[in-house]
Structure formats: structure tokens, C-alpha cells
N, C-alpha and C positions, 0 to 999 in steps of 0.2 A: 184077654188079649185081643187087640183089634186086628182085623184082617188086613192083609197086604193088598194095596190097590196098585194095579199095573197102570202106569200113566202113558207109556209109549214103548214101542218096540221097533227094532231095525235089524235087518239081516247083515251080518258082516261079510266081507268078501270070501271068507273061509266057510261060510254057511252057518255059522253059529248065530244065536240070537242075542242082540244087545237089548237089555230090558231096563227101563227106568221105572222104579216103583217107589211107593211111599207107604209107610206104616207108622202110626202113632206120631206123626209130625216129622219123621226122619226119612230122608230120601236115600235110595241105594241104587247102585248101578251094577249089573251083573252081565256076564257073557257066558253063554253055554251053561247056565245054572250056577256058576261060581261068582260070588260077590267080589267085585273089584274095589269098590269104595262105598263109603256111607257118609252122610252129612254129619253124623254124630262124632266121628273121629277123623280129624284132619291135621293134627299137630305136626306130623312129620313133613307134610307137604309145605306147610308154612315155615317150618324150621329150615328146610332145604333152601327155599327161596331167600329167606333172610340171610343165611350164611353166604350164599352165592352173591347176592346183591350188595352185601355190606362191603365187599372188596372194591366195588366200583361206584358206590353211592356218592362219593365226593367228586366224581367227574361231572362235567356240565351236560354232556350229551352222550351218555352211554347207550349202547345198543345191546338188547337182550333177546335171546331166542328161548321160548318156553315150549317144550315138547309135550303136547297133550293138554287139553283144557280141563278135563274132568268136571268137577263142580266149581271150578274157578278159584279155589283157595290158594293155589300156588301163584297164579297170576296176581291175585289181590295182594298177597304178601310181598311179591316183587315190586308192585306199584307203590306200596306203602314205604318201601326202602329207597326208591329211585327219585331223582330230581325231576322237575317239570320238563326239562329238555330231553329226557330219555325217550327212546323209541323201543317198544316191545312188540315183537312178532310172536304170536302164538300159533303153532301148527297143530291142527286137529284133523285126524283122518275121518271122523264121523261128522257128516253135515248135521245130523240130528243133535249132537252135543252142542254144536254152535247155536243151533236154533233153540234148544232147551235152555241154554245159558242166557238167551235173550228173552226168554219167556218164564216158564214155571220155576226155573232154578236161578233166575237173575238176582234175586235178593239174598241168596245164601251167602255170597261173598261180596255183597255190596256193589253189584252191577259192574264188574271190572271191564266188560267188553264195551261199556259206554265211555271209558276213559279215552281222551283224545290221543294219548301216547300209544294206544294199542292198535295193532293191525292183526286181525284174525284171518288165517289162511287155512283153507281145506287142503291139507297136505300132510305127508308123513315127515316128521322132523328129520329122519334120516335122509330124505330126498326133497328138501324144500325147493320150491320153484325159484328160478333166478329172479324173476320179476313177480313177486307175490300178487295173486289176485285178491284184492280186498274183499272182505266178506262182512262189511259193516252193516 
């Protein structure tokens, strides 16, 4: 078994540690020692985005709000369903996840933050800013 490599860490506002790690080609994200997600299993995120976006995919300029970036799989699945005129805002509380998705994690979901339809905002989806600060 290959060892787990810790790639990055960040303290949460609650004092827990957010940890990005990699083992045997798979990435995982944990908080306070509990695994939140892994790059090996992400079908539910994609299914949720497909289901939600299928109802508005025929509109010319739909607007979508994605709460949490994670590894970008939900955002990618939404973009794959939406037309060119769509506008997608993704709210992410952790600046590190925005950064990691532009760097080491970018290729996992096909670089969704580089899509011109996306605006990434460092904010909680429960309290998005009125005028989002772009984080491109």
C-alpha cells in the first residue's frame, strides 16, 4: 500500500483542519480527520447537477448557483448540461479550494473554473454577496 501524501492544509473558522491529500492517484479532502470526499467516487455529485440542470437546459440564459466547489465535479456536470448563454456562480467558503481547483485539482473535472460561464465567489452559499467578488 502506498503512503498518503498530504498536499495542503488549511484551518477552518471552527478550528478544524481541512486537509487535501493524495494516495495511489486518488485525491481526498478531509476536515477534522473525517473524509468529506474523494476523487474516486463522485457519481452522486454529477447526478444531482444533471437532474437539477436538465429542467432548465432548454432556456437560453439560465442562471445557476452551485453551493460548494469540492473537486469541481458538480460544477462540471452542470456546465455539461447548460447552454452557452448560461451564467453559473459557485460559492466556496475556502479560498484554498478555489486555489487548488485552479492548480493541482484542475484536471480532475476538466478545469471547470476556466469556463467563461463561471464566476467563482469566496462566500457561503447561504449568504452569497449581493455583488459577487469575482475570483477568476
